[in-house]
C-alpha positions as CSV (number, residue, x, y, z in Angstrom):
1,M,-19.5,0.6,22.0
2,N,-20.0,-3.0,23.0
3,Q,-17.5,-5.7,22.2
4,N,-19.4,-7.1,19.2
5,A,-19.5,-3.7,17.6
6,K,-15.8,-3.3,18.1
7,E,-15.1,-6.7,16.6
8,E,-17.3,-5.8,13.5
9,T,-15.4,-2.5,13.1
10,V,-12.1,-4.3,13.1
11,K,-13.3,-6.8,10.6
12,F,-14.6,-4.1,8.3
13,G,-11.3,-2.1,8.6
14,N,-9.3,-5.2,7.7
15,K,-11.4,-5.8,4.6
16,V,-11.0,-2.2,3.4
17,G,-7.2,-2.1,3.5
18,T,-7.0,-5.5,1.7
19,R,-9.6,-4.4,-0.9
20,I,-7.8,-1.1,-1.6
21,K,-4.5,-2.9,-2.2
22,Q,-6.3,-5.4,-4.6
23,E,-7.9,-2.6,-6.6
24,R,-4.7,-0.6,-6.8
25,K,-2.7,-3.6,-8.1
26,K,-5.5,-4.6,-10.5
27,R,-5.4,-1.1,-12.0
28,G,-1.6,-1.1,-12.2
29,I,-1.2,1.9,-9.9
30,K,2.0,2.3,-7.9
31,L,1.7,3.3,-4.3
32,D,3.7,6.5,-4.9
33,A,1.4,7.4,-7.7
34,L,-1.7,6.9,-5.5
35,S,0.1,9.0,-2.8
36,E,0.5,11.9,-5.3
37,T,-3.1,11.7,-6.5
38,T,-4.6,11.6,-3.0
39,G,-2.1,13.8,-1.1
40,L,-1.7,11.0,1.4
41,N,1.7,9.9,2.6
42,V,3.1,6.7,1.1
43,V,3.9,5.2,4.5
44,Y,0.3,5.9,5.7
45,L,-1.2,4.3,2.5
46,N,1.0,1.3,3.0
47,L,-0.1,0.9,6.6
48,I,-3.7,1.1,5.5
49,E,-3.2,-1.6,2.9
50,R,-1.6,-3.8,5.5
51,N,-4.5,-3.2,7.8
52,R,-2.3,-1.5,10.4
53,R,-4.3,1.7,10.3
54,T,-8.0,2.4,10.2
55,I,-9.3,5.2,8.0
56,N,-12.2,7.7,8.2
57,L,-14.7,8.3,5.4
58,N,-12.9,11.3,4.0
59,T,-9.7,9.3,3.6
60,L,-11.6,6.5,2.0
61,I,-13.1,8.9,-0.5
62,K,-9.7,10.3,-1.4
63,I,-8.4,6.8,-2.1
64,A,-11.4,5.8,-4.0
65,N,-11.1,8.9,-6.2
66,G,-7.4,8.2,-6.7
67,L,-8.2,4.7,-7.9
């Protein structure tokens, strides 16, 4: 993967976490409730929302379904 592709991947990842947090708050869903619904750890979800972790497609689908 070249440098430009890596930079685009990072930009996309940062947008996803921010967008997940926005949608969760807009819908009034607490982080612990999303954790229960998705089966994902609260700490992991928090790291995703703060753009500290990247996620794969399966995780994104779980979160989307939980929202």
